[in-house]
Steps between C-alpha positions, in 0.01 A plus 500: 500500500369832368147366443243382755172361365186418696329250270169519690456877485699554175694779671873539456787683664804612302811542716821683414747612767296730731193518273187285530222562251173307540210466260272271305673258265286637216660844554853365445653521153793280411731627228844429363786740574727465198798661672481278807399201284243393754137540598369794701184513711334843507244610758401859591804643322745266672716267288650187653730258313367144528591150386313321224352263762365799694364651179320176420357478852373858475328431168329195651376729780358741238778748412515643148778334301669744263832320466677448169788281395841660460668386181869503417575783262880489512704204379650315799231629740440277800124519442 
């Protein structure tokens, strides 16, 4: 799981391979990566792909939610 959340202190750790980035939940911005077609958590210049469940948990902890919906623009698209 690339996200660790301490609900009491509202501090979070984003984990990706050998990188661990810790900060306040309020300093995390969640956005949508259109190419990956998934959410990304950004903290201190680090971007970590996350699930929608992790994105929702981060927003409950206080992260900024900047996600948008990806719409099908090509006939036959899977989204």
